[in-house]
N, CA, C and O atoms as a Tinker XYZ file with bonds, in Angstrom:
   356  protein
     1  N     -5.042000   -2.407000  -19.286000    73     2
     2  CA    -6.323000   -2.049000  -18.717000    64     1     3
     3  C     -6.507000   -0.549000  -18.913000    63     2     4     5
     4  O     -5.597000    0.249000  -18.691000    81     3
     5  N     -7.682000   -0.208000  -19.323000    73     3     6
     6  CA    -7.955000    1.268000  -19.423000    64     5     7
     7  C     -8.690000    1.690000  -18.204000    63     6     8     9
     8  O     -9.413000    0.918000  -17.575000    81     7
     9  N     -8.485000    2.955000  -17.878000    73     7    10
    10  CA    -9.095000    3.516000  -16.717000    64     9    11
    11  C     -9.478000    4.964000  -16.990000    63    10    12    13
    12  O     -8.755000    5.668000  -17.695000    81    11
    13  N    -10.552000    5.399000  -16.468000    73    11    14
    14  CA   -11.068000    6.715000  -16.707000    64    13    15
    15  C    -10.059000    7.804000  -16.219000    63    14    16    17
    16  O     -9.768000    7.920000  -15.029000    81    15
    17  N     -9.553000    8.576000  -17.180000    73    15    18
    18  CA    -8.526000    9.585000  -16.909000    64    17    19
    19  C     -9.109000   10.689000  -15.996000    63    18    20    21
    20  O     -8.399000   11.228000  -15.147000    81    19
    21  N    -10.377000   11.015000  -16.171000    73    19    22
    22  CA   -10.994000   12.034000  -15.386000    64    21    23
    23  C    -11.015000   11.555000  -13.883000    63    22    24    25
    24  O    -10.745000   12.336000  -12.970000    81    23
    25  N    -11.324000   10.323000  -13.681000    73    23    26
    26  CA   -11.344000    9.765000  -12.325000    64    25    27
    27  C     -9.970000    9.857000  -11.684000    63    26    28    29
    28  O     -9.836000   10.174000  -10.502000    81    27
    29  N     -8.955000    9.574000  -12.487000    73    27    30
    30  CA    -7.558000    9.651000  -11.964000    64    29    31
    31  C     -7.209000   11.090000  -11.520000    63    30    32    33
    32  O     -6.444000   11.270000  -10.573000    81    31
    33  N     -7.747000   12.079000  -12.179000    73    31    34
    34  CA    -7.518000   13.453000  -11.815000    64    33    35
    35  C     -8.260000   13.812000  -10.506000    63    34    36    37
    36  O     -7.906000   14.806000   -9.871000    81    35
    37  N     -9.224000   13.072000  -10.109000    73    35    38
    38  CA   -10.026000   13.365000   -8.908000    64    37    39
    39  C     -9.570000   12.642000   -7.687000    63    38    40    41
    40  O     -9.497000   13.238000   -6.612000    81    39
    41  N     -9.255000   11.367000   -7.808000    73    39    42
    42  CA    -8.982000   10.530000   -6.643000    64    41    43
    43  C     -7.506000   10.665000   -6.261000    63    42    44    45
    44  O     -6.653000   11.056000   -7.058000    81    43
    45  N     -7.254000   10.316000   -4.982000    73    43    46
    46  CA    -5.851000   10.309000   -4.454000    64    45    47
    47  C     -5.734000    9.208000   -3.426000    63    46    48    49
    48  O     -6.714000    8.588000   -3.012000    81    47
    49  N     -4.477000    8.989000   -3.026000    73    47    50
    50  CA    -4.200000    7.993000   -2.037000    64    49    51
    51  C     -4.827000    8.446000   -0.687000    63    50    52    53
    52  O     -4.678000    9.602000   -0.288000    81    51
    53  N     -5.516000    7.533000   -0.006000    73    51    54
    54  CA    -6.130000    7.925000    1.235000    64    53    55
    55  C     -5.109000    8.110000    2.364000    63    54    56    57
    56  O     -5.421000    8.700000    3.398000    81    55
    57  N     -3.920000    7.616000    2.164000    73    55    58
    58  CA    -2.891000    7.702000    3.212000    64    57    59
    59  C     -1.972000    8.920000    2.971000    63    58    60    61
    60  O     -1.801000    9.747000    3.866000    81    59
    61  N     -1.402000    9.028000    1.809000    73    59    62
    62  CA    -0.480000   10.082000    1.533000    64    61    63
    63  C     -1.040000   11.307000    0.833000    63    62    64    65
    64  O     -0.397000   12.354000    0.764000    81    63
    65  N     -2.270000   11.153000    0.308000    73    63    66
    66  CA    -2.905000   12.197000   -0.486000    64    65    67
    67  C     -2.220000   12.515000   -1.782000    63    66    68    69
    68  O     -2.506000   13.544000   -2.394000    81    67
    69  N     -1.312000   11.650000   -2.226000    73    67    70
    70  CA    -0.615000   11.839000   -3.504000    64    69    71
    71  C     -1.582000   11.376000   -4.598000    63    70    72    73
    72  O     -2.481000   10.565000   -4.376000    81    71
    73  N     -1.353000   11.928000   -5.774000    73    71    74
    74  CA    -2.158000   11.443000   -6.935000    64    73    75
    75  C     -1.753000   10.026000   -7.322000    63    74    76    77
    76  O     -0.685000    9.524000   -6.970000    81    75
    77  N     -2.668000    9.411000   -8.069000    73    75    78
    78  CA    -2.500000    8.007000   -8.436000    64    77    79
    79  C     -2.345000    7.880000   -9.957000    63    78    80    81
    80  O     -2.818000    8.735000  -10.706000    81    79
    81  N     -1.689000    6.823000  -10.400000    73    79    82
    82  CA    -1.598000    6.482000  -11.794000    64    81    83
    83  C     -1.718000    4.974000  -11.938000    63    82    84    85
    84  O     -1.540000    4.231000  -10.973000    81    83
    85  N     -2.018000    4.533000  -13.135000    73    83    86
    86  CA    -2.121000    3.092000  -13.392000    64    85    87
    87  C     -0.760000    2.425000  -13.252000    63    86    88    89
    88  O      0.249000    2.973000  -13.697000    81    87
    89  N     -0.724000    1.280000  -12.655000    73    87    90
    90  CA     0.511000    0.553000  -12.536000    64    89    91
    91  C      1.000000   -0.013000  -13.875000    63    90    92    93
    92  O      0.197000   -0.563000  -14.628000    81    91
    93  N      2.282000    0.105000  -14.187000    73    91    94
    94  CA     2.816000   -0.371000  -15.453000    64    93    95
    95  C      2.649000   -1.886000  -15.489000    63    94    96    97
    96  O      2.676000   -2.542000  -14.448000    81    95
    97  N      2.481000   -2.426000  -16.656000    73    95    98
    98  CA     2.258000   -3.880000  -16.834000    64    97    99
    99  C      3.393000   -4.687000  -16.280000    63    98   100   101
   100  O      3.178000   -5.714000  -15.636000    81    99
   101  N      4.642000   -4.221000  -16.530000    73    99   102
   102  CA     5.824000   -5.006000  -16.018000    64   101   103
   103  C      5.774000   -5.123000  -14.495000    63   102   104   105
   104  O      6.058000   -6.185000  -13.941000    81   103
   105  N      5.413000   -4.035000  -13.823000    73   103   106
   106  CA     5.337000   -4.028000  -12.386000    64   105   107
   107  C      4.151000   -4.906000  -11.919000    63   106   108   109
   108  O      4.266000   -5.644000  -10.941000    81   107
   109  N      3.018000   -4.812000  -12.632000    73   107   110
   110  CA     1.862000   -5.651000  -12.308000    64   109   111
   111  C      2.207000   -7.137000  -12.467000    63   110   112   113
   112  O      1.773000   -7.966000  -11.666000    81   111
   113  N      2.998000   -7.474000  -13.514000    73   111   114
   114  CA     3.384000   -8.855000  -13.694000    64   113   115
   115  C      4.237000   -9.389000  -12.561000    63   114   116   117
   116  O      4.040000  -10.515000  -12.106000    81   115
   117  N      5.192000   -8.576000  -12.101000    73   115   118
   118  CA     5.987000   -8.911000  -10.912000    64   117   119
   119  C      5.144000   -9.134000   -9.651000    63   118   120   121
   120  O      5.316000  -10.102000   -8.910000    81   119
   121  N      4.245000   -8.206000   -9.456000    73   119   122
   122  CA     3.332000   -8.234000   -8.329000    64   121   123
   123  C      2.504000   -9.518000   -8.364000    63   122   124   125
   124  O      2.406000  -10.224000   -7.360000    81   123
   125  N      1.912000   -9.817000   -9.511000    73   123   126
   126  CA     1.085000  -10.997000   -9.605000    64   125   127
   127  C      1.930000  -12.307000   -9.452000    63   126   128   129
   128  O      1.439000  -13.299000   -8.914000    81   127
   129  N      3.146000  -12.294000   -9.911000    73   127   130
   130  CA     4.025000  -13.455000   -9.724000    64   129   131
   131  C      4.209000  -13.748000   -8.224000    63   130   132   133
   132  O      4.158000  -14.898000   -7.789000    81   131
   133  N      4.426000  -12.659000   -7.440000    73   131   134
   134  CA     4.667000  -12.780000   -5.976000    64   133   135
   135  C      3.380000  -13.095000   -5.251000    63   134   136   137
   136  O      3.404000  -13.791000   -4.236000    81   135
   137  N      2.254000  -12.602000   -5.743000    73   135   138
   138  CA     0.938000  -12.921000   -5.131000    64   137   139
   139  C      0.715000  -14.421000   -5.284000    63   138   140   141
   140  O      0.263000  -15.087000   -4.352000    81   139
   141  N      1.042000  -14.965000   -6.499000    73   139   142
   142  CA     0.860000  -16.348000   -6.735000    64   141   143
   143  C      1.753000  -17.250000   -5.795000    63   142   144   145
   144  O      1.408000  -18.384000   -5.463000    81   143
   145  N      2.855000  -16.687000   -5.419000    73   143   146
   146  CA     3.774000  -17.392000   -4.527000    64   145   147
   147  C      3.419000  -17.101000   -3.016000    63   146   148   149
   148  O      4.148000  -17.534000   -2.124000    81   147
   149  N      2.372000  -16.415000   -2.765000    73   147   150
   150  CA     1.939000  -16.037000   -1.398000    64   149   151
   151  C      3.017000  -15.264000   -0.692000    63   150   152   153
   152  O      3.343000  -15.561000    0.457000    81   151
   153  N      3.587000  -14.264000   -1.364000    73   151   154
   154  CA     4.660000  -13.405000   -0.791000    64   153   155
   155  C      4.245000  -11.956000   -0.685000    63   154   156   157
   156  O      5.071000  -11.133000   -0.289000    81   155
   157  N      3.043000  -11.598000   -1.005000    73   155   158
   158  CA     2.606000  -10.198000   -0.925000    64   157   159
   159  C      1.497000  -10.023000    0.072000    63   158   160   161
   160  O      0.491000  -10.732000    0.049000    81   159
   161  N      1.702000   -9.053000    0.961000    73   159   162
   162  CA     0.711000   -8.718000    1.974000    64   161   163
   163  C      0.115000   -7.397000    1.704000    63   162   164   165
   164  O      0.766000   -6.544000    1.100000    81   163
   165  N     -1.138000   -7.171000    2.134000    73   163   166
   166  CA    -1.796000   -5.901000    2.146000    64   165   167
   167  C     -1.295000   -5.202000    3.443000    63   166   168   169
   168  O     -0.653000   -5.812000    4.298000    81   167
   169  N     -1.613000   -3.944000    3.535000    73   167   170
   170  CA    -1.243000   -3.177000    4.758000    64   169   171
   171  C     -1.851000   -3.716000    6.028000    63   170   172   173
   172  O     -1.347000   -3.445000    7.118000    81   171
   173  N     -2.943000   -4.488000    5.910000    73   171   174
   174  CA    -3.555000   -5.096000    7.133000    64   173   175
   175  C     -2.899000   -6.376000    7.479000    63   174   176   177
   176  O     -3.382000   -7.105000    8.346000    81   175
   177  N     -1.782000   -6.688000    6.816000    73   175   178
   178  CA    -0.958000   -7.857000    7.063000    64   177   179
   179  C     -1.539000   -9.158000    6.571000    63   178   180   181
   180  O     -1.040000  -10.221000    6.940000    81   179
   181  N     -2.583000   -9.122000    5.747000    73   179   182
   182  CA    -3.155000  -10.322000    5.152000    64   181   183
   183  C     -2.518000  -10.544000    3.819000    63   182   184   185
   184  O     -2.238000   -9.587000    3.098000    81   183
   185  N     -2.274000  -11.823000    3.460000    73   183   186
   186  CA    -1.730000  -12.162000    2.199000    64   185   187
   187  C     -2.781000  -11.984000    1.038000    63   186   188   189
   188  O     -3.947000  -12.358000    1.167000    81   187
   189  N     -2.323000  -11.424000   -0.037000    73   187   190
   190  CA    -3.182000  -11.293000   -1.251000    64   189   191
   191  C     -3.320000  -12.691000   -1.808000    63   190   192   193
   192  O     -2.330000  -13.418000   -1.893000    81   191
   193  N     -4.527000  -13.089000   -2.193000    73   191   194
   194  CA    -4.712000  -14.491000   -2.683000    64   193   195
   195  C     -5.037000  -14.547000   -4.165000    63   194   196   197
   196  O     -4.850000  -15.592000   -4.788000    81   195
   197  N     -5.510000  -13.474000   -4.741000    73   195   198
   198  CA    -5.879000  -13.442000   -6.112000    64   197   199
   199  C     -5.058000  -12.454000   -6.904000    63   198   200   201
   200  O     -4.773000  -11.344000   -6.455000    81   199
   201  N     -4.685000  -12.886000   -8.099000    73   199   202
   202  CA    -3.933000  -11.962000   -9.050000    64   201   203
   203  C     -4.773000  -10.762000   -9.315000    63   202   204   205
   204  O     -6.000000  -10.831000   -9.248000    81   203
   205  N     -4.120000   -9.624000   -9.626000    73   203   206
   206  CA    -4.811000   -8.392000   -9.884000    64   205   207
   207  C     -4.836000   -8.153000  -11.398000    63   206   208   209
   208  O     -3.872000   -8.447000  -12.104000    81   207
   209  N     -5.944000   -7.623000  -11.868000    73   207   210
   210  CA    -6.044000   -7.250000  -13.275000    64   209   211
   211  C     -5.518000   -5.874000  -13.479000    63   210   212   213
   212  O     -5.202000   -5.498000  -14.608000    81   211
   213  N     -5.406000   -5.085000  -12.407000    73   211   214
   214  CA    -4.853000   -3.745000  -12.458000    64   213   215
   215  C     -4.673000   -3.197000  -11.049000    63   214   216   217
   216  O     -5.169000   -3.747000  -10.065000    81   215
   217  N     -3.945000   -2.096000  -10.998000    73   215   218
   218  CA    -3.706000   -1.440000   -9.708000    64   217   219
   219  C     -3.416000    0.002000   -9.942000    63   218   220   221
   220  O     -2.965000    0.364000  -11.029000    81   219
   221  N     -3.654000    0.849000   -8.970000    73   219   222
   222  CA    -3.287000    2.232000   -8.973000    64   221   223
   223  C     -2.084000    2.420000   -8.017000    63   222   224   225
   224  O     -2.030000    1.857000   -6.923000    81   223
   225  N     -1.141000    3.229000   -8.482000    73   223   226
   226  CA     0.090000    3.495000   -7.731000    64   225   227
   227  C      0.223000    4.929000   -7.401000    63   226   228   229
   228  O     -0.136000    5.789000   -8.205000    81   227
   229  N      0.736000    5.223000   -6.224000    73   227   230
   230  CA     0.974000    6.627000   -5.840000    64   229   231
   231  C      2.097000    7.175000   -6.734000    63   230   232   233
   232  O      2.908000    6.406000   -7.250000    81   231
   233  N      2.143000    8.462000   -6.912000    73   231   234
   234  CA     3.118000    9.079000   -7.760000    64   233   235
   235  C      4.554000    8.842000   -7.234000    63   234   236   237
   236  O      5.500000    8.916000   -8.019000    81   235
   237  N      4.734000    8.569000   -5.972000    73   235   238
   238  CA     6.054000    8.242000   -5.435000    64   237   239
   239  C      6.381000    6.780000   -5.539000    63   238   240   241
   240  O      7.460000    6.366000   -5.115000    81   239
   241  N      5.487000    5.974000   -6.092000    73   239   242
   242  CA     5.645000    4.532000   -6.313000    64   241   243
   243  C      5.862000    3.701000   -5.047000    63   242   244   245
   244  O      6.510000    2.654000   -5.079000    81   243
   245  N      5.302000    4.191000   -3.919000    73   243   246
   246  CA     5.473000    3.416000   -2.640000    64   245   247
   247  C      4.249000    2.603000   -2.262000    63   246   248   249
   248  O      4.376000    1.605000   -1.554000    81   247
   249  N      3.093000    2.993000   -2.706000    73   247   250
   250  CA     1.860000    2.278000   -2.400000    64   249   251
   251  C      1.086000    1.985000   -3.611000    63   250   252   253
   252  O      1.145000    2.739000   -4.583000    81   251
   253  N      0.336000    0.887000   -3.601000    73   251   254
   254  CA    -0.550000    0.531000   -4.705000    64   253   255
   255  C     -1.873000    0.103000   -4.090000    63   254   256   257
   256  O     -1.945000   -0.345000   -2.946000    81   255
   257  N     -2.920000    0.260000   -4.897000    73   255   258
   258  CA    -4.268000   -0.124000   -4.508000    64   257   259
   259  C     -4.809000   -0.999000   -5.626000    63   258   260   261
   260  O     -4.688000   -0.650000   -6.800000    81   259
   261  N     -5.431000   -2.181000   -5.262000    73   259   262
   262  CA    -5.971000   -3.043000   -6.320000    64   261   263
   263  C     -7.192000   -2.415000   -6.992000    63   262   264   265
   264  O     -7.928000   -1.614000   -6.415000    81   263
   265  N     -7.358000   -2.834000   -8.258000    73   263   266
   266  CA    -8.537000   -2.490000   -8.999000    64   265   267
   267  C     -9.324000   -3.832000   -9.156000    63   266   268   269
   268  O     -8.809000   -4.762000   -9.777000    81   267
   269  N    -10.493000   -3.936000   -8.631000    73   267   270
   270  CA   -11.266000   -5.143000   -8.677000    64   269   271
   271  C    -12.560000   -4.885000   -9.469000    63   270   272   273
   272  O    -13.322000   -3.979000   -9.131000    81   271
   273  N    -12.800000   -5.663000  -10.496000    73   271   274
   274  CA   -13.959000   -5.488000  -11.378000    64   273   275
   275  C    -14.070000   -3.991000  -11.836000    63   274   276   277
   276  O    -15.178000   -3.463000  -11.932000    81   275
   277  N    -12.957000   -3.339000  -12.106000    73   275   278
   278  CA   -12.948000   -2.014000  -12.621000    64   277   279
   279  C    -13.079000   -0.932000  -11.523000    63   278   280   281
   280  O    -13.101000    0.262000  -11.818000    81   279
   281  N    -13.164000   -1.365000  -10.289000    73   279   282
   282  CA   -13.297000   -0.380000   -9.196000    64   281   283
   283  C    -12.050000   -0.326000   -8.337000    63   282   284   285
   284  O    -11.632000   -1.347000   -7.791000    81   283
   285  N    -11.443000    0.853000   -8.206000    73   283   286
   286  CA   -10.240000    0.940000   -7.330000    64   285   287
   287  C    -10.654000    0.832000   -5.887000    63   286   288   289
   288  O    -11.598000    1.492000   -5.451000    81   287
   289  N     -9.936000   -0.015000   -5.125000    73   287   290
   290  CA   -10.198000   -0.238000   -3.747000    64   289   291
   291  C     -9.256000    0.668000   -2.947000    63   290   292   293
   292  O     -8.141000    0.270000   -2.610000    81   291
   293  N     -9.718000    1.900000   -2.645000    73   291   294
   294  CA    -8.897000    2.895000   -2.016000    64   293   295
   295  C     -9.099000    2.871000   -0.479000    63   294   296   297
   296  O     -9.519000    3.859000    0.123000    81   295
   297  N     -8.792000    1.729000    0.119000    73   295   298
   298  CA    -8.949000    1.540000    1.561000    64   297   299
   299  C     -7.532000    1.345000    2.072000    63   298   300   301
   300  O     -6.774000    0.525000    1.554000    81   299
   301  N     -7.195000    2.105000    3.086000    73   299   302
   302  CA    -5.860000    2.034000    3.667000    64   301   303
   303  C     -5.365000    0.603000    3.961000    63   302   304   305
   304  O     -4.221000    0.261000    3.660000    81   303
   305  N     -6.208000   -0.191000    4.527000    73   303   306
   306  CA    -5.802000   -1.555000    4.890000    64   305   307
   307  C     -5.544000   -2.448000    3.704000    63   306   308   309
   308  O     -4.793000   -3.416000    3.820000    81   307
   309  N     -6.138000   -2.155000    2.575000    73   307   310
   310  CA    -6.007000   -2.981000    1.343000    64   309   311
   311  C     -4.858000   -2.473000    0.473000    63   310   312   313
   312  O     -4.579000   -3.047000   -0.580000    81   311
   313  N     -4.203000   -1.422000    0.897000    73   311   314
   314  CA    -3.032000   -0.910000    0.150000    64   313   315
   315  C     -1.910000   -1.945000    0.175000    63   314   316   317
   316  O     -1.884000   -2.832000    1.028000    81   315
   317  N     -1.008000   -1.818000   -0.751000    73   315   318
   318  CA     0.103000   -2.727000   -0.895000    64   317   319
   319  C      1.424000   -1.940000   -0.902000    63   318   320   321
   320  O      1.645000   -1.098000   -1.772000    81   319
   321  N      2.282000   -2.218000    0.059000    73   319   322
   322  CA     3.563000   -1.532000    0.092000    64   321   323
   323  C      4.426000   -2.109000   -1.031000    63   322   324   325
   324  O      4.689000   -3.311000   -1.065000    81   323
   325  N      4.858000   -1.251000   -1.938000    73   323   326
   326  CA     5.595000   -1.757000   -3.123000    64   325   327
   327  C      7.056000   -2.113000   -2.781000    63   326   328   329
   328  O      7.762000   -2.693000   -3.606000    81   327
   329  N      7.495000   -1.772000   -1.595000    73   327   330
   330  CA     8.833000   -2.171000   -1.114000    64   329   331
   331  C      8.937000   -3.693000   -1.121000    63   330   332   333
   332  O     10.036000   -4.235000   -1.236000    81   331
   333  N      7.795000   -4.395000   -0.999000    73   331   334
   334  CA     7.811000   -5.829000   -1.059000    64   333   335
   335  C      8.326000   -6.347000   -2.389000    63   334   336   337
   336  O      8.934000   -7.417000   -2.408000    81   335
   337  N      8.128000   -5.676000   -3.467000    73   335   338
   338  CA     8.595000   -6.064000   -4.771000    64   337   339
   339  C     10.110000   -5.999000   -4.801000    63   338   340   341
   340  O     10.743000   -6.893000   -5.363000    81   339
   341  N     10.685000   -5.022000   -4.246000    73   339   342
   342  CA    12.155000   -4.813000   -4.243000    64   341   343
   343  C     12.844000   -5.876000   -3.332000    63   342   344   345
   344  O     13.956000   -6.313000   -3.626000    81   343
   345  N     12.188000   -6.271000   -2.257000    73   343   346
   346  CA    12.749000   -7.265000   -1.332000    64   345   347
   347  C     12.831000   -8.629000   -2.038000    63   346   348   349
   348  O     13.710000   -9.429000   -1.720000    81   347
   349  N     11.946000   -8.899000   -2.971000    73   347   350
   350  CA    11.897000  -10.261000   -3.596000    64   349   351
   351  C     12.734000  -10.337000   -4.836000    63   350   352   353
   352  O     13.083000  -11.438000   -5.261000    81   351
   353  N     13.081000   -9.198000   -5.454000    73   351   354
   354  CA    13.849000   -9.244000   -6.691000    64   353   355
   355  C     15.224000   -8.700000   -6.575000    63   354   356
   356  O     15.967000   -8.686000   -7.557000    81   355
């Protein structure tokens, strides 16, 4: 997935204020596998139901935000704690 590099220079995580980068495809594949198994929750404690076509990750790789229809959803409650990936693998 391509994403506007200029936009990435402007936006940041609404929680940590760290810069964001595109999630690597291997990590996105793991995340989508776990979403399909109903094992991934957003920060609001709701299970993600649909696979993601892309996501933005904080520079410390602790939080991710889904990209839906090319638009990053930078809402704290929709964030995904990436520690969930480590717990499952």
